[in-house]
PDB file of N, CA, C and O in Angstrom:
ATOM      1  N   UNK A   1     -24.368 -19.180  -6.108  1.00  0.00           N
ATOM      2  CA  UNK A   1     -23.537 -19.303  -4.950  1.00  0.00           C
ATOM      3  C   UNK A   1     -22.400 -20.316  -5.207  1.00  0.00           C
ATOM      4  O   UNK A   1     -22.606 -21.304  -5.912  1.00  0.00           O
ATOM      5  N   UNK A   2     -21.219 -20.078  -4.645  1.00  0.00           N
ATOM      6  CA  UNK A   2     -20.119 -20.946  -4.868  1.00  0.00           C
ATOM      7  C   UNK A   2     -20.339 -22.306  -4.171  1.00  0.00           C
ATOM      8  O   UNK A   2     -20.940 -22.376  -3.098  1.00  0.00           O
ATOM      9  N   UNK A   3     -19.854 -23.350  -4.786  1.00  0.00           N
ATOM     10  CA  UNK A   3     -20.000 -24.644  -4.123  1.00  0.00           C
ATOM     11  C   UNK A   3     -18.823 -24.877  -3.145  1.00  0.00           C
ATOM     12  O   UNK A   3     -17.873 -24.096  -3.101  1.00  0.00           O
ATOM     13  N   UNK A   4     -18.914 -25.956  -2.378  1.00  0.00           N
ATOM     14  CA  UNK A   4     -17.929 -26.223  -1.320  1.00  0.00           C
ATOM     15  C   UNK A   4     -16.495 -26.360  -1.878  1.00  0.00           C
ATOM     16  O   UNK A   4     -15.532 -25.896  -1.267  1.00  0.00           O
ATOM     17  N   UNK A   5     -16.378 -27.016  -3.069  1.00  0.00           N
ATOM     18  CA  UNK A   5     -15.057 -27.208  -3.658  1.00  0.00           C
ATOM     19  C   UNK A   5     -14.397 -25.879  -4.044  1.00  0.00           C
ATOM     20  O   UNK A   5     -13.198 -25.676  -3.854  1.00  0.00           O
ATOM     21  N   UNK A   6     -15.219 -24.990  -4.587  1.00  0.00           N
ATOM     22  CA  UNK A   6     -14.705 -23.686  -4.970  1.00  0.00           C
ATOM     23  C   UNK A   6     -14.272 -22.875  -3.724  1.00  0.00           C
ATOM     24  O   UNK A   6     -13.253 -22.184  -3.748  1.00  0.00           O
ATOM     25  N   UNK A   7     -15.045 -22.970  -2.668  1.00  0.00           N
ATOM     26  CA  UNK A   7     -14.671 -22.294  -1.415  1.00  0.00           C
ATOM     27  C   UNK A   7     -13.358 -22.830  -0.880  1.00  0.00           C
ATOM     28  O   UNK A   7     -12.491 -22.061  -0.464  1.00  0.00           O
ATOM     29  N   UNK A   8     -13.206 -24.153  -0.891  1.00  0.00           N
ATOM     30  CA  UNK A   8     -11.967 -24.776  -0.411  1.00  0.00           C
ATOM     31  C   UNK A   8     -10.789 -24.346  -1.271  1.00  0.00           C
ATOM     32  O   UNK A   8      -9.708 -24.085  -0.743  1.00  0.00           O
ATOM     33  N   UNK A   9     -10.973 -24.266  -2.585  1.00  0.00           N
ATOM     34  CA  UNK A   9      -9.881 -23.868  -3.487  1.00  0.00           C
ATOM     35  C   UNK A   9      -9.461 -22.435  -3.234  1.00  0.00           C
ATOM     36  O   UNK A   9      -8.270 -22.142  -3.133  1.00  0.00           O
ATOM     37  N   UNK A  10     -10.420 -21.551  -3.132  1.00  0.00           N
ATOM     38  CA  UNK A  10     -10.103 -20.129  -2.859  1.00  0.00           C
ATOM     39  C   UNK A  10      -9.409 -19.992  -1.483  1.00  0.00           C
ATOM     40  O   UNK A  10      -8.415 -19.278  -1.345  1.00  0.00           O
ATOM     41  N   UNK A  11      -9.948 -20.681  -0.493  1.00  0.00           N
ATOM     42  CA  UNK A  11      -9.356 -20.614   0.822  1.00  0.00           C
ATOM     43  C   UNK A  11      -7.940 -21.131   0.812  1.00  0.00           C
ATOM     44  O   UNK A  11      -7.062 -20.552   1.452  1.00  0.00           O
ATOM     45  N   UNK A  12      -7.706 -22.207   0.099  1.00  0.00           N
ATOM     46  CA  UNK A  12      -6.351 -22.773  -0.028  1.00  0.00           C
ATOM     47  C   UNK A  12      -5.407 -21.766  -0.717  1.00  0.00           C
ATOM     48  O   UNK A  12      -4.287 -21.552  -0.253  1.00  0.00           O
ATOM     49  N   UNK A  13      -5.844 -21.170  -1.784  1.00  0.00           N
ATOM     50  CA  UNK A  13      -5.021 -20.147  -2.484  1.00  0.00           C
ATOM     51  C   UNK A  13      -4.689 -18.975  -1.586  1.00  0.00           C
ATOM     52  O   UNK A  13      -3.590 -18.423  -1.642  1.00  0.00           O
ATOM     53  N   UNK A  14      -5.655 -18.601  -0.752  1.00  0.00           N
ATOM     54  CA  UNK A  14      -5.477 -17.457   0.114  1.00  0.00           C
ATOM     55  C   UNK A  14      -4.800 -17.881   1.449  1.00  0.00           C
ATOM     56  O   UNK A  14      -4.589 -17.062   2.343  1.00  0.00           O
ATOM     57  N   UNK A  15      -4.483 -19.135   1.540  1.00  0.00           N
ATOM     58  CA  UNK A  15      -3.890 -19.678   2.767  1.00  0.00           C
ATOM     59  C   UNK A  15      -4.748 -19.425   3.986  1.00  0.00           C
ATOM     60  O   UNK A  15      -4.267 -19.001   5.037  1.00  0.00           O
ATOM     61  N   UNK A  16      -5.995 -19.689   3.825  1.00  0.00           N
ATOM     62  CA  UNK A  16      -6.959 -19.548   4.947  1.00  0.00           C
ATOM     63  C   UNK A  16      -7.386 -20.932   5.446  1.00  0.00           C
ATOM     64  O   UNK A  16      -7.622 -21.846   4.656  1.00  0.00           O
ATOM     65  N   UNK A  17      -7.476 -21.061   6.716  1.00  0.00           N
ATOM     66  CA  UNK A  17      -8.013 -22.282   7.323  1.00  0.00           C
ATOM     67  C   UNK A  17      -9.410 -21.938   7.841  1.00  0.00           C
ATOM     68  O   UNK A  17      -9.549 -21.258   8.857  1.00  0.00           O
ATOM     69  N   UNK A  18     -10.429 -22.404   7.150  1.00  0.00           N
ATOM     70  CA  UNK A  18     -11.825 -22.045   7.524  1.00  0.00           C
ATOM     71  C   UNK A  18     -12.450 -23.160   8.316  1.00  0.00           C
ATOM     72  O   UNK A  18     -12.252 -24.344   8.042  1.00  0.00           O
ATOM     73  N   UNK A  19     -13.222 -22.742   9.324  1.00  0.00           N
ATOM     74  CA  UNK A  19     -14.047 -23.653  10.085  1.00  0.00           C
ATOM     75  C   UNK A  19     -15.333 -23.902   9.213  1.00  0.00           C
ATOM     76  O   UNK A  19     -15.641 -23.121   8.313  1.00  0.00           O
ATOM     77  N   UNK A  20     -16.058 -25.002   9.512  1.00  0.00           N
ATOM     78  CA  UNK A  20     -17.269 -25.293   8.707  1.00  0.00           C
ATOM     79  C   UNK A  20     -18.270 -24.141   8.650  1.00  0.00           C
ATOM     80  O   UNK A  20     -18.849 -23.874   7.597  1.00  0.00           O
ATOM     81  N   UNK A  21     -18.474 -23.464   9.769  1.00  0.00           N
ATOM     82  CA  UNK A  21     -19.427 -22.346   9.778  1.00  0.00           C
ATOM     83  C   UNK A  21     -18.897 -21.161   8.991  1.00  0.00           C
ATOM     84  O   UNK A  21     -19.672 -20.390   8.424  1.00  0.00           O
ATOM     85  N   UNK A  22     -17.568 -21.010   8.954  1.00  0.00           N
ATOM     86  CA  UNK A  22     -16.983 -19.951   8.172  1.00  0.00           C
ATOM     87  C   UNK A  22     -17.060 -20.215   6.686  1.00  0.00           C
ATOM     88  O   UNK A  22     -17.132 -19.271   5.899  1.00  0.00           O
ATOM     89  N   UNK A  23     -17.045 -21.478   6.278  1.00  0.00           N
ATOM     90  CA  UNK A  23     -17.144 -21.834   4.864  1.00  0.00           C
ATOM     91  C   UNK A  23     -18.451 -21.322   4.248  1.00  0.00           C
ATOM     92  O   UNK A  23     -18.470 -20.831   3.119  1.00  0.00           O
ATOM     93  N   UNK A  24     -19.537 -21.445   5.010  1.00  0.00           N
ATOM     94  CA  UNK A  24     -20.836 -20.981   4.531  1.00  0.00           C
ATOM     95  C   UNK A  24     -20.817 -19.462   4.407  1.00  0.00           C
ATOM     96  O   UNK A  24     -21.253 -18.902   3.402  1.00  0.00           O
ATOM     97  N   UNK A  25     -20.314 -18.819   5.427  1.00  0.00           N
ATOM     98  CA  UNK A  25     -20.211 -17.336   5.424  1.00  0.00           C
ATOM     99  C   UNK A  25     -19.312 -16.870   4.293  1.00  0.00           C
ATOM    100  O   UNK A  25     -19.656 -15.927   3.580  1.00  0.00           O
ATOM    101  N   UNK A  26     -18.173 -17.510   4.117  1.00  0.00           N
ATOM    102  CA  UNK A  26     -17.198 -17.158   3.120  1.00  0.00           C
ATOM    103  C   UNK A  26     -17.840 -17.327   1.716  1.00  0.00           C
ATOM    104  O   UNK A  26     -17.693 -16.461   0.853  1.00  0.00           O
ATOM    105  N   UNK A  27     -18.533 -18.426   1.513  1.00  0.00           N
ATOM    106  CA  UNK A  27     -19.202 -18.681   0.217  1.00  0.00           C
ATOM    107  C   UNK A  27     -20.210 -17.580  -0.092  1.00  0.00           C
ATOM    108  O   UNK A  27     -20.297 -17.101  -1.223  1.00  0.00           O
ATOM    109  N   UNK A  28     -20.968 -17.185   0.928  1.00  0.00           N
ATOM    110  CA  UNK A  28     -21.987 -16.126   0.719  1.00  0.00           C
ATOM    111  C   UNK A  28     -21.325 -14.796   0.392  1.00  0.00           C
ATOM    112  O   UNK A  28     -21.763 -14.093  -0.520  1.00  0.00           O
ATOM    113  N   UNK A  29     -20.265 -14.440   1.131  1.00  0.00           N
ATOM    114  CA  UNK A  29     -19.596 -13.131   0.909  1.00  0.00           C
ATOM    115  C   UNK A  29     -18.894 -13.109  -0.438  1.00  0.00           C
ATOM    116  O   UNK A  29     -18.983 -12.130  -1.179  1.00  0.00           O
ATOM    117  N   UNK A  30     -18.205 -14.180  -0.747  1.00  0.00           N
ATOM    118  CA  UNK A  30     -17.483 -14.218  -2.025  1.00  0.00           C
ATOM    119  C   UNK A  30     -18.440 -14.194  -3.213  1.00  0.00           C
ATOM    120  O   UNK A  30     -18.160 -13.569  -4.236  1.00  0.00           O
ATOM    121  N   UNK A  31     -19.579 -14.885  -3.063  1.00  0.00           N
ATOM    122  CA  UNK A  31     -20.615 -14.847  -4.119  1.00  0.00           C
ATOM    123  C   UNK A  31     -21.123 -13.447  -4.330  1.00  0.00           C
ATOM    124  O   UNK A  31     -21.335 -13.007  -5.460  1.00  0.00           O
ATOM    125  N   UNK A  32     -21.323 -12.727  -3.194  1.00  0.00           N
ATOM    126  CA  UNK A  32     -21.778 -11.351  -3.256  1.00  0.00           C
ATOM    127  C   UNK A  32     -20.780 -10.480  -3.994  1.00  0.00           C
ATOM    128  O   UNK A  32     -21.173  -9.648  -4.811  1.00  0.00           O
ATOM    129  N   UNK A  33     -19.521 -10.654  -3.728  1.00  0.00           N
ATOM    130  CA  UNK A  33     -18.467  -9.884  -4.374  1.00  0.00           C
ATOM    131  C   UNK A  33     -18.465 -10.161  -5.876  1.00  0.00           C
ATOM    132  O   UNK A  33     -18.380  -9.230  -6.678  1.00  0.00           O
ATOM    133  N   UNK A  34     -18.557 -11.422  -6.257  1.00  0.00           N
ATOM    134  CA  UNK A  34     -18.560 -11.825  -7.647  1.00  0.00           C
ATOM    135  C   UNK A  34     -19.801 -11.254  -8.367  1.00  0.00           C
ATOM    136  O   UNK A  34     -19.701 -10.795  -9.505  1.00  0.00           O
ATOM    137  N   UNK A  35     -20.936 -11.285  -7.716  1.00  0.00           N
ATOM    138  CA  UNK A  35     -22.147 -10.680  -8.278  1.00  0.00           C
ATOM    139  C   UNK A  35     -21.951  -9.182  -8.550  1.00  0.00           C
ATOM    140  O   UNK A  35     -22.401  -8.653  -9.567  1.00  0.00           O
ATOM    141  N   UNK A  36     -21.262  -8.511  -7.602  1.00  0.00           N
ATOM    142  CA  UNK A  36     -21.015  -7.065  -7.778  1.00  0.00           C
ATOM    143  C   UNK A  36     -20.166  -6.828  -9.009  1.00  0.00           C
ATOM    144  O   UNK A  36     -20.455  -5.928  -9.798  1.00  0.00           O
ATOM    145  N   UNK A  37     -19.126  -7.617  -9.183  1.00  0.00           N
ATOM    146  CA  UNK A  37     -18.235  -7.460 -10.330  1.00  0.00           C
ATOM    147  C   UNK A  37     -18.958  -7.789 -11.626  1.00  0.00           C
ATOM    148  O   UNK A  37     -18.648  -7.211 -12.668  1.00  0.00           O
ATOM    149  N   UNK A  38     -19.895  -8.689 -11.581  1.00  0.00           N
ATOM    150  CA  UNK A  38     -20.693  -8.996 -12.780  1.00  0.00           C
ATOM    151  C   UNK A  38     -21.565  -7.782 -13.147  1.00  0.00           C
ATOM    152  O   UNK A  38     -21.748  -7.477 -14.325  1.00  0.00           O
ATOM    153  N   UNK A  39     -22.096  -7.098 -12.128  1.00  0.00           N
ATOM    154  CA  UNK A  39     -22.846  -5.857 -12.406  1.00  0.00           C
ATOM    155  C   UNK A  39     -21.946  -4.802 -13.008  1.00  0.00           C
ATOM    156  O   UNK A  39     -22.345  -4.095 -13.934  1.00  0.00           O
ATOM    157  N   UNK A  40     -20.737  -4.689 -12.493  1.00  0.00           N
ATOM    158  CA  UNK A  40     -19.783  -3.695 -13.029  1.00  0.00           C
ATOM    159  C   UNK A  40     -19.428  -4.018 -14.482  1.00  0.00           C
ATOM    160  O   UNK A  40     -19.231  -3.113 -15.293  1.00  0.00           O
ATOM    161  N   UNK A  41     -19.350  -5.294 -14.802  1.00  0.00           N
ATOM    162  CA  UNK A  41     -18.963  -5.653 -16.195  1.00  0.00           C
ATOM    163  C   UNK A  41     -20.040  -5.311 -17.174  1.00  0.00           C
ATOM    164  O   UNK A  41     -19.778  -5.278 -18.376  1.00  0.00           O
ATOM    165  N   UNK A  42     -21.262  -5.050 -16.712  1.00  0.00           N
ATOM    166  CA  UNK A  42     -22.342  -4.679 -17.615  1.00  0.00           C
ATOM    167  C   UNK A  42     -22.294  -3.207 -17.989  1.00  0.00           C
ATOM    168  O   UNK A  42     -22.968  -2.795 -18.934  1.00  0.00           O
ATOM    169  N   UNK A  43     -21.512  -2.400 -17.270  1.00  0.00           N
ATOM    170  CA  UNK A  43     -21.432  -0.968 -17.547  1.00  0.00           C
ATOM    171  C   UNK A  43     -20.774  -0.732 -18.901  1.00  0.00           C
ATOM    172  O   UNK A  43     -19.882  -1.467 -19.325  1.00  0.00           O
ATOM    173  N   UNK A  44     -21.258   0.345 -19.578  1.00  0.00           N
ATOM    174  CA  UNK A  44     -20.650   0.767 -20.820  1.00  0.00           C
ATOM    175  C   UNK A  44     -19.406   1.611 -20.516  1.00  0.00           C
ATOM    176  O   UNK A  44     -19.529   2.712 -19.978  1.00  0.00           O
ATOM    177  N   UNK A  45     -18.253   1.125 -20.841  1.00  0.00           N
ATOM    178  CA  UNK A  45     -17.020   1.849 -20.571  1.00  0.00           C
ATOM    179  C   UNK A  45     -16.275   2.227 -21.865  1.00  0.00           C
ATOM    180  O   UNK A  45     -15.069   2.473 -21.837  1.00  0.00           O
ATOM    181  N   UNK A  46     -16.978   2.270 -22.965  1.00  0.00           N
ATOM    182  CA  UNK A  46     -16.360   2.572 -24.236  1.00  0.00           C
ATOM    183  C   UNK A  46     -15.722   3.963 -24.269  1.00  0.00           C
ATOM    184  O   UNK A  46     -14.691   4.139 -24.918  1.00  0.00           O
ATOM    185  N   UNK A  47     -16.308   4.964 -23.584  1.00  0.00           N
ATOM    186  CA  UNK A  47     -15.790   6.294 -23.596  1.00  0.00           C
ATOM    187  C   UNK A  47     -14.917   6.637 -22.368  1.00  0.00           C
ATOM    188  O   UNK A  47     -14.590   7.799 -22.130  1.00  0.00           O
ATOM    189  N   UNK A  48     -14.559   5.619 -21.617  1.00  0.00           N
ATOM    190  CA  UNK A  48     -13.743   5.800 -20.434  1.00  0.00           C
ATOM    191  C   UNK A  48     -12.283   5.494 -20.754  1.00  0.00           C
ATOM    192  O   UNK A  48     -11.961   4.401 -21.221  1.00  0.00           O
ATOM    193  N   UNK A  49     -11.401   6.462 -20.502  1.00  0.00           N
ATOM    194  CA  UNK A  49     -10.000   6.269 -20.777  1.00  0.00           C
ATOM    195  C   UNK A  49      -9.416   5.332 -19.708  1.00  0.00           C
ATOM    196  O   UNK A  49      -9.626   5.555 -18.516  1.00  0.00           O
ATOM    197  N   UNK A  50      -8.695   4.301 -20.117  1.00  0.00           N
ATOM    198  CA  UNK A  50      -8.080   3.396 -19.144  1.00  0.00           C
ATOM    199  C   UNK A  50      -7.023   4.141 -18.343  1.00  0.00           C
ATOM    200  O   UNK A  50      -6.247   4.933 -18.878  1.00  0.00           O
ATOM    201  N   UNK A  51      -7.016   3.866 -17.050  1.00  0.00           N
ATOM    202  CA  UNK A  51      -6.065   4.497 -16.140  1.00  0.00           C
ATOM    203  C   UNK A  51      -5.541   3.457 -15.138  1.00  0.00           C
ATOM    204  O   UNK A  51      -6.136   2.394 -14.961  1.00  0.00           O
ATOM    205  N   UNK A  52      -4.448   3.778 -14.505  1.00  0.00           N
ATOM    206  CA  UNK A  52      -3.943   2.959 -13.394  1.00  0.00           C
ATOM    207  C   UNK A  52      -4.280   3.542 -12.068  1.00  0.00           C
ATOM    208  O   UNK A  52      -4.150   2.867 -11.047  1.00  0.00           O
ATOM    209  N   UNK A  53      -4.728   4.827 -12.040  1.00  0.00           N
ATOM    210  CA  UNK A  53      -5.062   5.487 -10.785  1.00  0.00           C
ATOM    211  C   UNK A  53      -6.327   6.292 -10.971  1.00  0.00           C
ATOM    212  O   UNK A  53      -6.646   6.745 -12.070  1.00  0.00           O
ATOM    213  N   UNK A  54      -7.039   6.459  -9.874  1.00  0.00           N
ATOM    214  CA  UNK A  54      -8.269   7.264  -9.973  1.00  0.00           C
ATOM    215  C   UNK A  54      -7.918   8.773 -10.056  1.00  0.00           C
ATOM    216  O   UNK A  54      -8.661   9.559 -10.643  1.00  0.00           O
ATOM    217  N   UNK A  55      -6.825   9.137  -9.484  1.00  0.00           N
ATOM    218  CA  UNK A  55      -6.385  10.540  -9.457  1.00  0.00           C
ATOM    219  C   UNK A  55      -5.036  10.622 -10.141  1.00  0.00           C
ATOM    220  O   UNK A  55      -4.173   9.778  -9.900  1.00  0.00           O
ATOM    221  N   UNK A  56      -4.832  11.623 -10.992  1.00  0.00           N
ATOM    222  CA  UNK A  56      -3.600  11.778 -11.700  1.00  0.00           C
ATOM    223  C   UNK A  56      -2.501  12.175 -10.662  1.00  0.00           C
ATOM    224  O   UNK A  56      -2.672  13.126  -9.899  1.00  0.00           O
ATOM    225  N   UNK A  57      -1.399  11.434 -10.657  1.00  0.00           N
ATOM    226  CA  UNK A  57      -0.341  11.675  -9.722  1.00  0.00           C
ATOM    227  C   UNK A  57       0.903  12.035 -10.484  1.00  0.00           C
ATOM    228  O   UNK A  57       1.197  11.441 -11.522  1.00  0.00           O
ATOM    229  N   UNK A  58       1.650  13.020  -9.971  1.00  0.00           N
ATOM    230  CA  UNK A  58       2.915  13.365 -10.592  1.00  0.00           C
ATOM    231  C   UNK A  58       3.919  13.692  -9.486  1.00  0.00           C
ATOM    232  O   UNK A  58       3.541  14.092  -8.385  1.00  0.00           O
ATOM    233  N   UNK A  59       5.183  13.517  -9.794  1.00  0.00           N
ATOM    234  CA  UNK A  59       6.211  13.853  -8.785  1.00  0.00           C
ATOM    235  C   UNK A  59       6.324  15.349  -8.632  1.00  0.00           C
ATOM    236  O   UNK A  59       6.321  16.093  -9.613  1.00  0.00           O
ATOM    237  N   UNK A  60       6.424  15.777  -7.403  1.00  0.00           N
ATOM    238  CA  UNK A  60       6.644  17.165  -7.061  1.00  0.00           C
ATOM    239  C   UNK A  60       8.091  17.332  -6.705  1.00  0.00           C
ATOM    240  O   UNK A  60       8.568  16.744  -5.734  1.00  0.00           O
ATOM    241  N   UNK A  61       8.783  18.110  -7.462  1.00  0.00           N
ATOM    242  CA  UNK A  61      10.209  18.289  -7.191  1.00  0.00           C
ATOM    243  C   UNK A  61      10.513  19.757  -7.041  1.00  0.00           C
ATOM    244  O   UNK A  61       9.725  20.621  -7.426  1.00  0.00           O
ATOM    245  N   UNK A  62      11.666  20.022  -6.476  1.00  0.00           N
ATOM    246  CA  UNK A  62      12.095  21.422  -6.335  1.00  0.00           C
ATOM    247  C   UNK A  62      13.344  21.610  -7.254  1.00  0.00           C
ATOM    248  O   UNK A  62      13.981  20.647  -7.682  1.00  0.00           O
ATOM    249  N   UNK A  63      13.633  22.823  -7.511  1.00  0.00           N
ATOM    250  CA  UNK A  63      14.815  23.133  -8.315  1.00  0.00           C
ATOM    251  C   UNK A  63      16.062  22.758  -7.537  1.00  0.00           C
ATOM    252  O   UNK A  63      16.191  23.134  -6.372  1.00  0.00           O
ATOM    253  N   UNK A  64      16.963  22.044  -8.135  1.00  0.00           N
ATOM    254  CA  UNK A  64      18.203  21.651  -7.470  1.00  0.00           C
ATOM    255  C   UNK A  64      19.234  22.753  -7.685  1.00  0.00           C
ATOM    256  O   UNK A  64      19.891  22.826  -8.723  1.00  0.00           O
ATOM    257  N   UNK A  65      19.356  23.617  -6.660  1.00  0.00           N
ATOM    258  CA  UNK A  65      20.235  24.760  -6.830  1.00  0.00           C
ATOM    259  C   UNK A  65      21.272  24.735  -5.686  1.00  0.00           C
ATOM    260  O   UNK A  65      20.993  24.281  -4.577  1.00  0.00           O
ATOM    261  N   UNK A  66      22.449  25.230  -5.995  1.00  0.00           N
ATOM    262  CA  UNK A  66      23.537  25.312  -5.051  1.00  0.00           C
ATOM    263  C   UNK A  66      23.235  26.426  -4.039  1.00  0.00           C
ATOM    264  O   UNK A  66      22.905  27.552  -4.411  1.00  0.00           O
ATOM    265  N   UNK A  67      23.354  26.083  -2.762  1.00  0.00           N
ATOM    266  CA  UNK A  67      23.111  27.100  -1.707  1.00  0.00           C
ATOM    267  C   UNK A  67      24.250  27.003  -0.702  1.00  0.00           C
ATOM    268  O   UNK A  67      24.848  25.941  -0.530  1.00  0.00           O
ATOM    269  N   UNK A  68      24.552  28.136  -0.028  1.00  0.00           N
ATOM    270  CA  UNK A  68      25.600  28.092   0.946  1.00  0.00           C
ATOM    271  C   UNK A  68      25.240  27.162   2.114  1.00  0.00           C
ATOM    272  O   UNK A  68      24.082  27.089   2.526  1.00  0.00           O
ATOM    273  N   UNK A  69      26.215  26.477   2.621  1.00  0.00           N
ATOM    274  CA  UNK A  69      25.996  25.560   3.772  1.00  0.00           C
ATOM    275  C   UNK A  69      26.790  26.038   4.955  1.00  0.00           C
ATOM    276  O   UNK A  69      27.745  26.806   4.834  1.00  0.00           O
ATOM    277  N   UNK A  70      26.350  25.540   6.150  1.00  0.00           N
ATOM    278  CA  UNK A  70      27.124  25.869   7.347  1.00  0.00           C
ATOM    279  C   UNK A  70      28.452  25.139   7.330  1.00  0.00           C
ATOM    280  O   UNK A  70      28.556  24.054   6.758  1.00  0.00           O
ATOM    281  N   UNK A  71      29.458  25.714   7.943  1.00  0.00           N
ATOM    282  CA  UNK A  71      30.708  25.006   8.019  1.00  0.00           C
ATOM    283  C   UNK A  71      30.665  23.983   9.142  1.00  0.00           C
ATOM    284  O   UNK A  71      29.740  23.978   9.955  1.00  0.00           O
ATOM    285  N   UNK A  72      31.648  23.137   9.180  1.00  0.00           N
ATOM    286  CA  UNK A  72      31.680  22.020  10.112  1.00  0.00           C
ATOM    287  C   UNK A  72      31.586  22.508  11.563  1.00  0.00           C
ATOM    288  O   UNK A  72      30.838  21.938  12.357  1.00  0.00           O
ATOM    289  N   UNK A  73      32.314  23.523  11.901  1.00  0.00           N
ATOM    290  CA  UNK A  73      32.306  23.999  13.313  1.00  0.00           C
ATOM    291  C   UNK A  73      30.964  24.541  13.701  1.00  0.00           C
ATOM    292  O   UNK A  73      30.521  24.312  14.826  1.00  0.00           O
ATOM    293  N   UNK A  74      30.276  25.270  12.799  1.00  0.00           N
ATOM    294  CA  UNK A  74      28.903  25.754  13.112  1.00  0.00           C
ATOM    295  C   UNK A  74      27.962  24.593  13.368  1.00  0.00           C
ATOM    296  O   UNK A  74      27.158  24.635  14.300  1.00  0.00           O
ATOM    297  N   UNK A  75      28.057  23.559  12.551  1.00  0.00           N
ATOM    298  CA  UNK A  75      27.194  22.394  12.743  1.00  0.00           C
ATOM    299  C   UNK A  75      27.476  21.684  14.046  1.00  0.00           C
ATOM    300  O   UNK A  75      26.548  21.310  14.763  1.00  0.00           O
ATOM    301  N   UNK A  76      28.740  21.495  14.361  1.00  0.00           N
ATOM    302  CA  UNK A  76      29.122  20.806  15.586  1.00  0.00           C
ATOM    303  C   UNK A  76      28.700  21.595  16.836  1.00  0.00           C
ATOM    304  O   UNK A  76      28.414  21.000  17.875  1.00  0.00           O
ATOM    305  N   UNK A  77      28.661  22.902  16.740  1.00  0.00           N
ATOM    306  CA  UNK A  77      28.220  23.727  17.854  1.00  0.00           C
ATOM    307  C   UNK A  77      26.717  23.490  18.157  1.00  0.00           C
ATOM    308  O   UNK A  77      26.285  23.699  19.291  1.00  0.00           O
ATOM    309  N   UNK A  78      25.955  23.075  17.199  1.00  0.00           N
ATOM    310  CA  UNK A  78      24.529  22.797  17.357  1.00  0.00           C
ATOM    311  C   UNK A  78      24.285  21.450  18.038  1.00  0.00           C
ATOM    312  O   UNK A  78      23.194  21.211  18.557  1.00  0.00           O
ATOM    313  N   UNK A  79      25.255  20.599  18.042  1.00  0.00           N
ATOM    314  CA  UNK A  79      25.096  19.229  18.580  1.00  0.00           C
ATOM    315  C   UNK A  79      24.958  19.260  20.095  1.00  0.00           C
ATOM    316  O   UNK A  79      25.710  19.978  20.753  1.00  0.00           O
ATOM    317  N   UNK A  80      24.023  18.505  20.678  1.00  0.00           N
ATOM    318  CA  UNK A  80      23.913  18.437  22.123  1.00  0.00           C
ATOM    319  C   UNK A  80      25.167  17.805  22.747  1.00  0.00           C
ATOM    320  O   UNK A  80      25.624  18.230  23.808  1.00  0.00           O
ATOM    321  N   UNK A  81      25.712  16.785  22.073  1.00  0.00           N
ATOM    322  CA  UNK A  81      26.932  16.128  22.517  1.00  0.00           C
ATOM    323  C   UNK A  81      27.822  15.881  21.304  1.00  0.00           C
ATOM    324  O   UNK A  81      27.347  15.575  20.210  1.00  0.00           O
ATOM    325  N   UNK A  82      29.131  16.024  21.532  1.00  0.00           N
ATOM    326  CA  UNK A  82      30.050  15.751  20.447  1.00  0.00           C
ATOM    327  C   UNK A  82      31.326  15.140  20.992  1.00  0.00           C
ATOM    328  O   UNK A  82      31.682  15.305  22.159  1.00  0.00           O
ATOM    329  N   UNK A  83      31.992  14.434  20.110  1.00  0.00           N
ATOM    330  CA  UNK A  83      33.288  13.856  20.464  1.00  0.00           C
ATOM    331  C   UNK A  83      34.234  14.204  19.327  1.00  0.00           C
ATOM    332  O   UNK A  83      34.150  13.629  18.242  1.00  0.00           O
ATOM    333  N   UNK A  84      35.113  15.126  19.572  1.00  0.00           N
ATOM    334  CA  UNK A  84      35.986  15.590  18.534  1.00  0.00           C
ATOM    335  C   UNK A  84      35.219  16.273  17.395  1.00  0.00           C
ATOM    336  O   UNK A  84      34.482  17.230  17.631  1.00  0.00           O
ATOM    337  N   UNK A  85      35.385  15.799  16.200  1.00  0.00           N
ATOM    338  CA  UNK A  85      34.704  16.348  15.050  1.00  0.00           C
ATOM    339  C   UNK A  85      33.418  15.582  14.690  1.00  0.00           C
ATOM    340  O   UNK A  85      32.958  15.681  13.553  1.00  0.00           O
ATOM    341  N   UNK A  86      32.833  14.829  15.617  1.00  0.00           N
ATOM    342  CA  UNK A  86      31.675  13.982  15.340  1.00  0.00           C
ATOM    343  C   UNK A  86      30.535  14.246  16.338  1.00  0.00           C
ATOM    344  O   UNK A  86      30.766  14.618  17.488  1.00  0.00           O
ATOM    345  N   UNK A  87      29.320  14.044  15.869  1.00  0.00           N
ATOM    346  CA  UNK A  87      28.160  14.050  16.739  1.00  0.00           C
ATOM    347  C   UNK A  87      28.205  12.810  17.638  1.00  0.00           C
ATOM    348  O   UNK A  87      28.575  11.727  17.186  1.00  0.00           O
ATOM    349  N   UNK A  88      27.841  12.965  18.868  1.00  0.00           N
ATOM    350  CA  UNK A  88      27.781  11.796  19.765  1.00  0.00           C
ATOM    351  C   UNK A  88      26.301  11.584  20.154  1.00  0.00           C
ATOM    352  O   UNK A  88      25.601  12.523  20.532  1.00  0.00           O
ATOM    353  N   UNK A  89      25.861  10.342  20.050  1.00  0.00           N
ATOM    354  CA  UNK A  89      24.492  10.010  20.415  1.00  0.00           C
ATOM    355  C   UNK A  89      24.413   8.603  20.959  1.00  0.00           C
ATOM    356  O   UNK A  89      25.337   7.807  20.795  1.00  0.00           O
ATOM    357  N   UNK A  90      23.310   8.305  21.604  1.00  0.00           N
ATOM    358  CA  UNK A  90      23.125   7.004  22.190  1.00  0.00           C
ATOM    359  C   UNK A  90      23.054   5.942  21.128  1.00  0.00           C
ATOM    360  O   UNK A  90      22.518   6.161  20.042  1.00  0.00           O
ATOM    361  N   UNK A  91      23.605   4.774  21.452  1.00  0.00           N
ATOM    362  CA  UNK A  91      23.557   3.646  20.522  1.00  0.00           C
ATOM    363  C   UNK A  91      22.109   3.147  20.461  1.00  0.00           C
ATOM    364  O   UNK A  91      21.436   3.062  21.488  1.00  0.00           O
ATOM    365  N   UNK A  92      21.639   2.825  19.278  1.00  0.00           N
ATOM    366  CA  UNK A  92      20.314   2.243  19.167  1.00  0.00           C
ATOM    367  C   UNK A  92      20.280   1.087  18.197  1.00  0.00           C
ATOM    368  O   UNK A  92      19.226   0.485  17.991  1.00  0.00           O
TER     369      UNK A  92
END
């Protein structure tokens, strides 16, 4: 189990202000977490490929192709409010 000085140091680094009763609870919980990591370090990971994510992630993109667009007047007709050649909306 962590001693009082170690608990104070970790709390200081984490910018936590612990009450005396919380120090005991924090020491117990942090010791439990450290014990768990020690168990994990005993696992044989020689055949495990190092990764940065548990699931392979890749960007999903679409083909960038030129498509016809609506002209300015058609777009402005869709606007609920307009002022000249601009959309008008509430200030936010």
